[in-house]
DSSP file (Angstrom, degrees, kcal/mol; ACC not computed):
  #  RESIDUE AA STRUCTURE BP1 BP2  ACC     N-H-->O    O-->H-N    N-H-->O    O-->H-N    TCO  KAPPA ALPHA  PHI   PSI    X-CA   Y-CA   Z-CA
    1    1 A M              0   0    0      0, 0.0     2,-0.1     0, 0.0     5,-0.0   0.000 360.0 360.0 360.0 140.1    0.0    0.0    0.0
    2    2 A S    >   -     0   0    0      1,-0.1     3,-1.6     3,-0.0     4,-0.1  -0.442 360.0-133.6 -67.5 137.5    1.3    3.5   -0.8
    3    3 A I  G >  S+     0   0    0      1,-0.3     3,-1.5     2,-0.2    -1,-0.1   0.698  99.8  77.6 -64.1 -18.7    2.3    5.5    2.2
    4    4 A A  G 3  S+     0   0    0      1,-0.3    -1,-0.3     3,-0.0    -2,-0.0   0.752  95.2  47.5 -63.4 -22.8    0.4    8.4    0.7
    5    5 A F  G <  S+     0   0    0     -3,-1.6    12,-1.7    11,-0.0     2,-0.5   0.306  98.6  79.7-103.9   9.5   -2.8    6.7    2.0
    6    6 A V  E <   -A   16   0A   0     -3,-1.5     2,-0.4    10,-0.2    10,-0.2  -0.969  54.9-179.7-119.0 130.0   -1.7    6.0    5.5
    7    7 A R  E     -A   15   0A   0      8,-1.4     8,-1.3    -2,-0.5     2,-0.5  -0.925  25.5-124.2-123.4 151.6   -1.7    8.6    8.2
    8    8 A E  E     -A   14   0A   0     -2,-0.4     6,-0.2     6,-0.2     2,-0.2  -0.826  22.0-154.4 -95.3 130.4   -0.6    8.2   11.8
    9    9 A K    >   -     0   0    0      4,-2.4     3,-2.1    -2,-0.5     4,-0.2  -0.481  44.6 -70.0 -89.4 170.0   -3.1    9.2   14.4
   10   10 A E  T 3  S+     0   0    0      1,-0.3     3,-0.4    -2,-0.2    -1,-0.2  -0.381 127.7  36.1 -57.6 138.7   -2.1   10.3   17.9
   11   11 A G  T 3  S-     0   0    0      1,-0.2    -1,-0.3    -3,-0.1    -2,-0.0   0.431 126.6 -86.8  91.2  -0.1   -0.7    7.3   19.7
   12   12 A G  S <  S+     0   0    0     -3,-2.1     2,-0.5     1,-0.2    -1,-0.2   0.577  79.3 148.9  80.9   9.2    0.9    5.9   16.5
   13   13 A E        -     0   0    0     -3,-0.4    -4,-2.4    -4,-0.2    -1,-0.2  -0.673  37.7-142.1 -82.6 124.9   -2.2    4.0   15.2
   14   14 A A  E     +A    8   0A   0     -2,-0.5     2,-0.3    -6,-0.2    -6,-0.2  -0.560  23.2 175.1 -86.1 149.4   -2.4    3.9   11.4
   15   15 A F  E     -A    7   0A   0     -8,-1.3    -8,-1.4    -2,-0.2     2,-0.3  -0.976  34.9 -96.4-147.2 161.6   -5.7    4.2    9.5
   16   16 A E  E     -A    6   0A   0     -2,-0.3     2,-0.4   -10,-0.2   -10,-0.2  -0.584  26.9-168.4 -78.4 137.2   -6.9    4.3    5.9
   17   17 A D        -     0   0    0    -12,-1.7    41,-0.1    -2,-0.3    -1,-0.0  -0.820  14.3-167.0-125.9  90.0   -7.5    7.8    4.5
   18   18 A L        -     0   0    0     -2,-0.4     2,-0.1    40,-0.1     3,-0.1  -0.574  20.3-120.2 -83.2 136.9   -9.3    7.2    1.2
   19   19 A P        -     0   0    0      0, 0.0    -1,-0.1     0, 0.0    46,-0.0  -0.422  39.6 -95.0 -69.9 151.0   -9.7   10.0   -1.2
   20   20 A D        -     0   0    0      1,-0.1    46,-0.1    -2,-0.1    45,-0.1  -0.296  40.0-104.6 -63.6 149.1  -13.3   10.9   -2.1
   21   21 A R        -     0   0    0     44,-0.3    -1,-0.1     1,-0.1     2,-0.1  -0.567  46.5-103.7 -69.9 137.1  -14.8    9.4   -5.2
   22   22 A P        -     0   0    0      0, 0.0     2,-0.4     0, 0.0    -1,-0.1  -0.383  30.4-137.0 -67.4 140.4  -14.9   12.1   -8.0
   23   23 A L        -     0   0    0     -2,-0.1    46,-0.0     1,-0.0    -3,-0.0  -0.806  23.8-110.9 -97.0 138.4  -18.3   13.6   -8.7
   24   24 A S        -     0   0    0     -2,-0.4     4,-0.1     1,-0.1    -1,-0.0  -0.350  10.8-140.6 -66.1 144.0  -19.4   14.2  -12.3
   25   25 A P  S    S+     0   0    0      0, 0.0    -1,-0.1     0, 0.0     2,-0.1   0.585  76.7  95.3 -79.0  -9.0  -19.6   17.7  -13.5
   26   26 A H  S    S-     0   0    0      1,-0.1    -2,-0.1     3,-0.0    98,-0.0  -0.438  93.2 -87.5 -82.0 155.0  -22.7   16.8  -15.5
   27   27 A T        -     0   0    0      1,-0.1     2,-1.7    -2,-0.1    -1,-0.1  -0.362  41.3-122.2 -57.7 137.6  -26.2   17.3  -14.2
   28   28 A N        +     0   0    0     48,-0.5    50,-2.8    82,-0.1     2,-0.2  -0.491  40.7 175.3 -89.1  68.9  -27.3   14.3  -12.2
   29   29 A F  E     -b   78   0B   0     -2,-1.7     2,-0.3    48,-0.2    82,-0.3  -0.529   7.0-176.8 -71.2 139.8  -30.4   13.3  -14.2
   30   30 A V  E     -b   79   0B   0     48,-2.0    50,-2.7    -2,-0.2    -2,-0.0  -0.987  24.2-131.2-138.3 148.7  -31.9   10.1  -12.9
   31   31 A T     >  -     0   0    0     -2,-0.3     4,-2.5    48,-0.2     5,-0.2  -0.460  42.5 -99.9 -82.4 167.4  -34.8    7.8  -13.9
   32   32 A P  H  > S+     0   0    0      0, 0.0     4,-2.0     0, 0.0     5,-0.1   0.894 128.1  49.8 -55.9 -38.4  -37.3    6.7  -11.2
   33   33 A E  H  > S+     0   0    0      2,-0.2     4,-2.0     1,-0.2     5,-0.1   0.889 109.4  51.1 -67.3 -38.7  -35.4    3.4  -11.0
   34   34 A G  H  > S+     0   0    0      2,-0.2     4,-2.1     1,-0.2    -1,-0.2   0.901 109.2  50.1 -64.9 -41.1  -32.1    5.2  -10.8
   35   35 A L  H  X S+     0   0    0     -4,-2.5     4,-2.6     1,-0.2    -1,-0.2   0.910 109.4  51.8 -63.4 -42.1  -33.3    7.3   -7.9
   36   36 A A  H  X S+     0   0    0     -4,-2.0     4,-2.3    -5,-0.2    -1,-0.2   0.882 109.0  50.9 -62.4 -38.1  -34.5    4.2   -6.1
   37   37 A R  H  X S+     0   0    0     -4,-2.0     4,-2.3     2,-0.2    -1,-0.2   0.905 110.4  48.5 -66.1 -41.1  -31.1    2.6   -6.5
   38   38 A I  H  X S+     0   0    0     -4,-2.1     4,-2.4     2,-0.2    -2,-0.2   0.939 112.1  48.9 -64.3 -46.0  -29.3    5.6   -5.1
   39   39 A E  H  X S+     0   0    0     -4,-2.6     4,-2.3     1,-0.2    -2,-0.2   0.903 111.6  49.9 -60.1 -41.4  -31.7    5.7   -2.1
   40   40 A A  H  X S+     0   0    0     -4,-2.3     4,-2.6     2,-0.2    -1,-0.2   0.885 109.7  50.9 -65.0 -39.0  -31.2    2.0   -1.5
   41   41 A E  H  X S+     0   0    0     -4,-2.3     4,-2.5     2,-0.2    -2,-0.2   0.908 109.9  49.2 -66.8 -41.3  -27.4    2.4   -1.7
   42   42 A V  H  X S+     0   0    0     -4,-2.4     4,-2.4     2,-0.2    -2,-0.2   0.938 113.4  47.2 -61.4 -46.3  -27.5    5.3    0.9
   43   43 A A  H  X S+     0   0    0     -4,-2.3     4,-2.2     2,-0.2    -2,-0.2   0.908 111.9  50.5 -62.0 -42.6  -29.7    3.1    3.2
   44   44 A R  H  X S+     0   0    0     -4,-2.6     4,-2.2     1,-0.2    -1,-0.2   0.921 112.2  46.5 -61.9 -44.3  -27.4    0.1    2.8
   45   45 A L  H  X S+     0   0    0     -4,-2.5     4,-2.1     2,-0.2    -1,-0.2   0.874 109.5  53.9 -68.3 -36.6  -24.3    2.1    3.6
   46   46 A Q  H  X S+     0   0    0     -4,-2.4     4,-1.2     2,-0.2    -1,-0.2   0.900 110.9  47.2 -62.9 -39.7  -26.0    3.7    6.6
   47   47 A D  H  X S+     0   0    0     -4,-2.2     4,-0.7     1,-0.2    -2,-0.2   0.901 110.1  53.1 -64.6 -40.9  -26.8    0.2    7.9
   48   48 A E  H >X S+     0   0    0     -4,-2.2     4,-1.1     1,-0.2     3,-0.8   0.861 100.7  60.7 -65.2 -35.7  -23.3   -0.9    7.2
   49   49 A V  H >< S+     0   0    0     -4,-2.1     3,-0.6     1,-0.3    -1,-0.2   0.917 105.1  48.8 -56.4 -44.0  -21.8    2.0    9.3
   50   50 A G  H 3< S+     0   0    0     -4,-1.2    -1,-0.3     1,-0.2    -2,-0.2   0.668 110.2  51.9 -71.1 -16.6  -23.6    0.7   12.3
   51   51 A Q  H << S+     0   0    0     -3,-0.8     2,-0.2    -4,-0.7    -1,-0.2   0.604  88.3  94.1 -96.8 -13.4  -22.4   -2.8   11.8
   52   52 A L  S << S-     0   0    0     -4,-1.1     0, 0.0    -3,-0.6     0, 0.0  -0.549  75.3-122.8 -81.9 143.9  -18.6   -2.1   11.5
   53   53 A S    >   -     0   0    0     -2,-0.2     3,-1.7     1,-0.1     7,-0.2  -0.566  20.2-120.3 -80.2 149.4  -16.4   -2.3   14.5
   54   54 A P  T 3  S+     0   0    0      0, 0.0    -1,-0.1     0, 0.0     6,-0.1   0.764 112.7  62.9 -60.0 -23.6  -14.4    0.8   15.4
   55   55 A E  T 3  S+     0   0    0      1,-0.2     2,-2.1     2,-0.1     3,-0.2   0.699  79.9  86.5 -74.9 -19.1  -11.3   -1.2   15.0
   56   56 A D    <>  +     0   0    0     -3,-1.7     4,-2.6     1,-0.2     5,-0.2  -0.522  52.8 164.5 -83.0  75.5  -12.0   -1.8   11.3
   57   57 A K  H  > S+     0   0    0     -2,-2.1     4,-2.3     1,-0.2    -1,-0.2   0.900  72.0  48.4 -62.4 -43.4  -10.4    1.4   10.1
   58   58 A A  H  > S+     0   0    0     -3,-0.2     4,-2.4     2,-0.2    -1,-0.2   0.923 113.5  47.1 -65.6 -43.6  -10.2    0.4    6.5
   59   59 A G  H  > S+     0   0    0      1,-0.2     4,-2.6     2,-0.2     5,-0.2   0.910 113.0  48.7 -63.6 -43.1  -13.8   -0.7    6.4
   60   60 A N  H  X S+     0   0    0     -4,-2.6     4,-2.5     2,-0.2    -1,-0.2   0.888 111.6  49.7 -64.1 -39.3  -15.0    2.4    8.1
   61   61 A A  H  X S+     0   0    0     -4,-2.3     4,-2.3    -5,-0.2    -2,-0.2   0.911 112.5  47.7 -66.1 -42.1  -13.0    4.6    5.7
   62   62 A R  H  X S+     0   0    0     -4,-2.4     4,-2.6     2,-0.2     5,-0.2   0.940 114.6  44.7 -63.9 -48.1  -14.4    2.8    2.7
   63   63 A V  H  X S+     0   0    0     -4,-2.6     4,-2.7     1,-0.2     5,-0.2   0.905 113.2  50.9 -65.6 -41.1  -18.0    3.0    3.9
   64   64 A A  H  X S+     0   0    0     -4,-2.5     4,-2.1    -5,-0.2    -1,-0.2   0.915 112.0  47.6 -62.5 -42.6  -17.6    6.7    4.9
   65   65 A R  H  X S+     0   0    0     -4,-2.3     4,-2.1     2,-0.2   -44,-0.3   0.943 114.6  45.1 -62.8 -47.8  -16.2    7.6    1.5
   66   66 A D  H  X S+     0   0    0     -4,-2.6     4,-2.8     1,-0.2     5,-0.2   0.879 111.7  52.8 -65.6 -37.6  -18.9    5.7   -0.3
   67   67 A L  H  X S+     0   0    0     -4,-2.7     4,-2.3    -5,-0.2     5,-0.2   0.893 108.0  51.0 -65.7 -39.2  -21.6    7.2    1.9
   68   68 A R  H  X S+     0   0    0     -4,-2.1     4,-2.0    -5,-0.2    -2,-0.2   0.926 112.6  47.4 -61.1 -43.9  -20.3   10.7    1.1
   69   69 A Y  H  X S+     0   0    0     -4,-2.1     4,-2.5     2,-0.2    -2,-0.2   0.966 115.7  41.8 -61.7 -54.7  -20.4   10.0   -2.6
   70   70 A W  H  X S+     0   0    0     -4,-2.8     4,-2.3     1,-0.2    -1,-0.2   0.830 113.1  53.5 -68.6 -31.7  -23.9    8.5   -2.7
   71   71 A T  H  X S+     0   0    0     -4,-2.3     4,-2.3    -5,-0.2    -1,-0.2   0.910 110.8  47.5 -66.0 -41.3  -25.3   11.1   -0.3
   72   72 A A  H  X S+     0   0    0     -4,-2.0     4,-1.6    -5,-0.2    -2,-0.2   0.910 112.3  49.4 -64.4 -42.1  -24.0   13.8   -2.6
   73   73 A R  H  X S+     0   0    0     -4,-2.5     4,-0.7     1,-0.2    -2,-0.2   0.881 111.3  49.4 -66.0 -37.2  -25.5   12.0   -5.6
   74   74 A L  H >< S+     0   0    0     -4,-2.3     3,-0.6     1,-0.2    -1,-0.2   0.912 110.3  51.3 -65.5 -42.1  -28.8   11.7   -3.9
   75   75 A G  H 3< S+     0   0    0     -4,-2.3    -1,-0.2     1,-0.2    -2,-0.2   0.787 116.1  40.3 -66.2 -27.7  -28.7   15.4   -3.0
   76   76 A S  H 3< S+     0   0    0     -4,-1.6   -48,-0.5    -5,-0.1    -1,-0.2   0.459  85.6 126.6 -99.9  -1.8  -28.0   16.4   -6.6
   77   77 A A    <<  -     0   0    0     -4,-0.7     2,-0.6    -3,-0.6   -48,-0.2  -0.319  41.9-162.5 -63.1 134.0  -30.4   14.0   -8.3
   78   78 A Q  E     -b   29   0B   0    -50,-2.8   -48,-2.0    -2,-0.0     2,-0.2  -0.933  17.1-138.6-119.2 105.3  -32.9   15.5  -10.7
   79   79 A L  E     -b   30   0B   0     -2,-0.6     2,-0.6   -50,-0.2   -48,-0.2  -0.416  12.9-161.7 -67.6 129.9  -35.7   13.1  -11.4
   80   80 A V        -     0   0    0    -50,-2.7     3,-0.1    -2,-0.2    -1,-0.1  -0.948  10.6-155.1-114.0 109.9  -36.8   12.9  -15.0
   81   81 A E        -     0   0    0     -2,-0.6     2,-0.0     1,-0.2   -51,-0.0  -0.194  46.0 -57.8 -73.0 172.9  -40.2   11.3  -15.3
   82   82 A R        -     0   0    0      1,-0.1     2,-0.5     9,-0.0    -1,-0.2  -0.304  55.6-154.1 -56.0 128.2  -41.3    9.6  -18.5
   83   83 A V        -     0   0    0      7,-0.3     2,-0.2    -3,-0.1     6,-0.1  -0.931   5.1-148.3-109.4 127.7  -41.2   11.9  -21.4
   84   84 A E        +     0   0    0     -2,-0.5     2,-0.2     8,-0.0     3,-0.1  -0.617  41.6  98.6 -91.5 154.3  -43.4   11.3  -24.4
   85   85 A G  S    S-     0   0    0     -2,-0.2     4,-0.1     1,-0.1    -2,-0.0  -0.811  72.8 -95.7 151.0 171.8  -42.5   12.2  -27.9
   86   86 A D  S    S+     0   0    0     -2,-0.2    50,-0.5     2,-0.1     2,-0.3   0.332  93.7  77.3 -99.1   5.1  -41.2   11.0  -31.2
   87   87 A T  B    S-C  135   0C   0     48,-0.1    48,-0.2    -3,-0.1     2,-0.2  -0.799  90.5 -93.4-115.6 159.7  -37.6   12.0  -30.6
   88   88 A V        +     0   0    0     46,-2.5    45,-2.7    43,-0.4     2,-0.3  -0.487  57.3 154.1 -69.6 134.6  -34.8   10.4  -28.6
   89   89 A H    >   -     0   0    0     -2,-0.2     3,-2.4    43,-0.2    19,-0.3  -0.908  52.0 -55.4-150.2 174.6  -34.5   11.8  -25.1
   90   90 A F  T 3  S+     0   0    0     -2,-0.3    -7,-0.3     1,-0.3    19,-0.2  -0.380 126.1  23.4 -56.4 130.4  -33.4   10.9  -21.6
   91   91 A G  T 3  S+     0   0    0     17,-2.2    -1,-0.3     1,-0.3    18,-0.1   0.256  91.6 136.4  94.1 -11.6  -35.2    7.7  -20.6
   92   92 A S    <   -     0   0    0     -3,-2.4    16,-2.5    15,-0.1     2,-0.6  -0.356  51.4-139.7 -67.9 146.7  -35.8    6.5  -24.2
   93   93 A T  E     -D  107   0D   0     14,-0.2    60,-2.9    -3,-0.1     2,-0.4  -0.963  32.8-171.4-103.0 121.7  -35.3    2.9  -25.2
   94   94 A V  E     -DE 106 152D   0     12,-3.2    12,-2.3    -2,-0.6     2,-0.5  -0.908  22.1-156.3-123.8 139.0  -33.7    3.2  -28.6
   95   95 A T  E     -DE 105 151D   0     56,-2.6    55,-2.9    -2,-0.4    56,-1.6  -0.965  19.6-174.4-111.2 130.8  -32.9    0.6  -31.3
   96   96 A V  E     -DE 104 149D   0      8,-2.8     8,-2.3    -2,-0.5     2,-0.5  -0.889  19.5-138.1-122.6 154.4  -30.1    1.6  -33.7
   97   97 A L  E     -DE 103 148D   0     51,-2.7    51,-2.4    -2,-0.3     6,-0.2  -0.958  21.5-149.7-112.7 124.8  -28.8   -0.1  -36.8
   98   98 A R  E >   - E   0 147D   0      4,-2.9     3,-2.1    -2,-0.5    49,-0.2  -0.386  31.7 -98.6 -88.9 169.5  -25.0   -0.1  -37.2
   99   99 A E  T 3  S+     0   0    0     47,-0.6    -1,-0.1     1,-0.3    48,-0.1   0.803 123.9  57.2 -57.2 -31.5  -23.1    0.0  -40.5
  100  100 A D  T 3  S-     0   0    0      2,-0.1    -1,-0.3     1,-0.1     3,-0.1   0.259 120.8-109.2 -85.6  14.4  -22.6   -3.8  -40.3
  101  101 A D  S <  S+     0   0    0     -3,-2.1     2,-0.4     1,-0.3    -2,-0.1   0.614  74.3 139.3  67.4  15.7  -26.4   -4.2  -40.2
  102  102 A S        -     0   0    0      2,-0.0    -4,-2.9     1,-0.0     2,-0.3  -0.733  44.4-141.4 -88.0 140.6  -26.3   -5.3  -36.5
  103  103 A A  E     -D   97   0D   0     -2,-0.4     2,-0.4    -6,-0.2    -6,-0.2  -0.763  15.8-170.7-100.8 146.6  -29.1   -3.9  -34.3
  104  104 A Q  E     -D   96   0D   0     -8,-2.3    -8,-2.8    -2,-0.3     2,-0.4  -0.998   4.7-162.8-138.1 133.5  -28.6   -2.7  -30.8
  105  105 A T  E     +D   95   0D   0     -2,-0.4     2,-0.3   -10,-0.2   -10,-0.2  -0.958  22.2 152.2-117.3 135.0  -31.2   -1.7  -28.3
  106  106 A F  E     -D   94   0D   0    -12,-2.3   -12,-3.2    -2,-0.4     2,-0.4  -0.969  37.3-121.3-153.5 164.2  -30.4    0.3  -25.1
  107  107 A R  E     -Df  93 120D   0     12,-2.2    14,-2.6    -2,-0.3     2,-0.6  -0.911  23.4-129.2-111.7 139.8  -32.0    2.7  -22.7
  108  108 A I  E     + f   0 121D   0    -16,-2.5   -17,-2.2    -2,-0.4     2,-0.2  -0.804  45.9 153.7 -91.5 119.5  -30.6    6.2  -22.1
  109  109 A V  E     - f   0 122D   0     12,-2.8    14,-2.0    -2,-0.6   -80,-0.1  -0.669  43.8 -64.0-135.0-177.1  -30.2    6.7  -18.3
  110  110 A G    >>  -     0   0    0     12,-0.2     4,-0.9    -2,-0.2     3,-0.6  -0.240  51.2-104.5 -71.5 164.0  -28.2    8.6  -15.7
  111  111 A E  G >4 S+     0   0    0    -82,-0.3     3,-0.6     1,-0.2    11,-0.1   0.879 117.4  49.7 -59.2 -42.4  -24.5    8.2  -15.2
  112  112 A D  G 34 S+     0   0    0      1,-0.2    -1,-0.2   -39,-0.0   -82,-0.1   0.720 114.3  44.6 -73.9 -19.8  -24.8    6.1  -12.0
  113  113 A E  G <4 S+     0   0    0     -3,-0.6    -1,-0.2     8,-0.0    -2,-0.2   0.502  83.9 117.3-101.8  -4.4  -27.4    3.7  -13.4
  114  114 A A    <<  +     0   0    0     -4,-0.9     7,-0.2    -3,-0.6    -6,-0.1  -0.417  28.0 162.5 -67.6 134.5  -25.7    3.1  -16.8
  115  115 A D  B > > -G  120   0D   0      5,-0.7     3,-2.4    -2,-0.1     5,-1.4  -0.667  19.8-168.2-152.7  90.9  -24.6   -0.4  -17.5
  116  116 A P  G > 5S+     0   0    0      0, 0.0     3,-1.3     0, 0.0     5,-0.1   0.797  88.5  61.7 -54.3 -31.1  -23.9   -1.2  -21.2
  117  117 A T  G 3 5S+     0   0    0      1,-0.3     0, 0.0     2,-0.1     0, 0.0   0.721 109.2  42.9 -68.6 -18.2  -23.8   -5.0  -20.4
  118  118 A K  G < 5S-     0   0    0     -3,-2.4    -1,-0.3     2,-0.2     3,-0.1   0.208 128.3 -94.3-111.5  13.2  -27.4   -4.7  -19.3
  119  119 A G  T < 5S+     0   0    0     -3,-1.3   -12,-2.2     1,-0.2     2,-0.4   0.768  87.4 110.0  87.3  26.2  -28.6   -2.5  -22.1
  120  120 A S  E   < -fG 107 115D   0     -5,-1.4    -5,-0.7   -14,-0.3     2,-0.3  -0.998  39.8-172.2-134.7 141.7  -28.3    1.0  -20.6
  121  121 A I  E     -f  108   0D   0    -14,-2.6   -12,-2.8    -2,-0.4     2,-0.1  -0.934  31.6-100.2-128.3 154.1  -26.0    3.8  -21.5
  122  122 A S  E >   -f  109   0D   0     -2,-0.3     3,-1.8   -14,-0.2     6,-0.3  -0.387  26.4-123.9 -70.5 146.5  -25.4    7.2  -19.9
  123  123 A Y  T 3  S+     0   0    0    -14,-2.0    -1,-0.1     1,-0.3   -13,-0.1   0.655 112.8  55.8 -65.5 -14.2  -27.0   10.3  -21.4
  124  124 A V  T 3  S+     0   0    0      4,-0.1    -1,-0.3     5,-0.1   -14,-0.1   0.430  80.2 114.3 -97.6   0.1  -23.5   11.8  -21.6
  125  125 A A  S <> S-     0   0    0     -3,-1.8     4,-2.8     1,-0.1     5,-0.3  -0.407  80.4-114.5 -66.4 147.3  -22.1    8.9  -23.6
  126  126 A P  H  > S+     0   0    0      0, 0.0     4,-2.2     0, 0.0     5,-0.1   0.877 115.6  49.4 -52.6 -42.9  -21.1    9.9  -27.2
  127  127 A L  H  > S+     0   0    0      2,-0.2     4,-1.8     1,-0.2     5,-0.2   0.934 112.1  47.5 -63.8 -45.8  -23.7    7.6  -28.8
  128  128 A A  H  > S+     0   0    0     -6,-0.3     4,-1.6     1,-0.2    -1,-0.2   0.912 112.6  49.4 -62.2 -42.4  -26.5    9.0  -26.5
  129  129 A R  H  < S+     0   0    0     -4,-2.8    -1,-0.2     1,-0.2    -2,-0.2   0.903 109.8  52.3 -62.2 -40.4  -25.4   12.6  -27.2
  130  130 A A  H  < S+     0   0    0     -4,-2.2    -1,-0.2    -5,-0.3    -2,-0.2   0.845 116.5  37.0 -67.4 -34.3  -25.4   12.0  -31.0
  131  131 A I  H >< S+     0   0    0     -4,-1.8     3,-2.5    -5,-0.1   -43,-0.4   0.605  84.2 116.2 -97.9 -10.8  -28.9   10.6  -31.1
  132  132 A T  T 3< S+     0   0    0     -4,-1.6   -43,-0.2     1,-0.3     3,-0.1  -0.383  86.9  17.0 -60.1 130.0  -30.6   12.8  -28.6
  133  133 A G  T 3  S+     0   0    0    -45,-2.7    -1,-0.3     1,-0.3     2,-0.1   0.333 101.7 122.6  88.8  -6.5  -33.3   14.8  -30.4
  134  134 A K    <   -     0   0    0     -3,-2.5   -46,-2.5   -46,-0.1    -1,-0.3  -0.440  49.6-142.8 -86.8 162.5  -33.2   12.5  -33.4
  135  135 A S  B >   -C   87   0C   0    -48,-0.2     3,-2.2    -2,-0.1    14,-0.3  -0.698  39.0 -67.2-117.4 169.8  -36.2   10.6  -34.9
  136  136 A V  T 3  S+     0   0    0    -50,-0.5    14,-0.2     1,-0.3     3,-0.1  -0.366 123.7  27.1 -56.9 132.5  -36.7    7.2  -36.5
  137  137 A G  T 3  S+     0   0    0     12,-3.6    -1,-0.3     1,-0.4     2,-0.1   0.139  88.9 129.0  97.5 -18.1  -34.8    7.2  -39.8
  138  138 A D    <   -     0   0    0     -3,-2.2    11,-2.6    11,-0.2     2,-0.4  -0.449  46.0-150.9 -70.4 143.7  -32.2    9.8  -38.8
  139  139 A V  E     +H  148   0D   0      9,-0.2     2,-0.3    -2,-0.1     9,-0.2  -0.958  16.1 179.8-117.8 133.6  -28.6    8.8  -39.3
  140  140 A V  E     -H  147   0D   0      7,-2.8     7,-2.9    -2,-0.4     2,-0.5  -0.867  25.1-123.9-127.3 162.4  -25.7   10.1  -37.2
  141  141 A E  E     +H  146   0D   0     -2,-0.3     2,-0.4     5,-0.2     5,-0.2  -0.939  26.7 177.7-110.4 128.9  -22.0    9.6  -37.1
  142  142 A V  E >  S-H  145   0D   0      3,-3.0     3,-1.6    -2,-0.5   -15,-0.1  -0.986  72.8 -17.5-131.3 120.5  -20.3    8.3  -34.0
  143  143 A N  T 3  S-     0   0    0     -2,-0.4    -1,-0.1     1,-0.3     3,-0.1   0.862 129.6 -50.4  52.7  39.8  -16.6    7.7  -33.9
  144  144 A G  T 3  S+     0   0    0      1,-0.2     2,-0.4     0, 0.0    -1,-0.3   0.565 118.3 107.2  80.5   8.9  -16.5    7.6  -37.7
  145  145 A H  E <   - H   0 142D   0     -3,-1.6    -3,-3.0     2,-0.0     2,-0.3  -0.954  66.9-125.3-123.5 140.2  -19.4    5.1  -38.0
  146  146 A E  E     - H   0 141D   0     -2,-0.4   -47,-0.6    -5,-0.2     2,-0.4  -0.640  26.1-173.8 -83.9 139.0  -22.9    5.8  -39.3
  147  147 A I  E     -EH  98 140D   0     -7,-2.9    -7,-2.8    -2,-0.3     2,-0.4  -1.000   9.5-152.9-134.6 131.5  -25.7    4.7  -37.0
  148  148 A E  E     -EH  97 139D   0    -51,-2.4   -51,-2.7    -2,-0.4     2,-0.6  -0.894  15.9-131.3-108.7 132.6  -29.4    4.9  -37.9
  149  149 A V  E     +E   96   0D   0    -11,-2.6   -12,-3.6    -2,-0.4   -53,-0.2  -0.718  33.3 167.4 -78.1 120.4  -32.2    5.3  -35.3
  150  150 A T  E     +     0   0D   0    -55,-2.9     2,-0.3    -2,-0.6   -54,-0.2   0.636  59.6  15.8-111.6 -19.1  -34.8    2.6  -36.2
  151  151 A K  E     -E   95   0D   0    -56,-1.6   -56,-2.6   -16,-0.1     2,-0.4  -0.973  53.3-169.0-157.7 140.7  -37.0    2.5  -33.1
  152  152 A I  E      E   94   0D   0     -2,-0.3   -58,-0.2   -58,-0.2   -16,-0.1  -0.996 360.0 360.0-131.7 126.8  -37.8    4.8  -30.1
  153  153 A A              0   0    0    -60,-2.9   -59,-0.2    -2,-0.4    -1,-0.1   0.333 360.0 360.0-128.5 360.0  -39.9    3.7  -27.1
């Protein structure tokens, strides 16, 4: 472990001093499901704080750091309810057709809830930015590749 992350307390006892998790500079838009996940994470971490022994310095430092992060994200969350319309927007489930004729379906969500392996991408991802405001049939270029919006739900 790097000495940069260990400090001596009075009495010579070492403890972990973890740096805060970086907060995104982007607006913290969340879906109702995303807000529920953040609230659940804050509650879980609050429960965990009470279960850790005072001697578990590393565990306490980790939980305190994560609780600061999720509490800040909860405080800055801006709930976006279902938006109706014919264009791609935050919360849309979109199917696109790639140049190789492969189709991909994903939902545009907040940064903390994005998980491409489970079919969701952040609204600040290059693909989401490129198709936001577009309609079915529109073609955009992302990273040198053309992508066509084929379905919006």
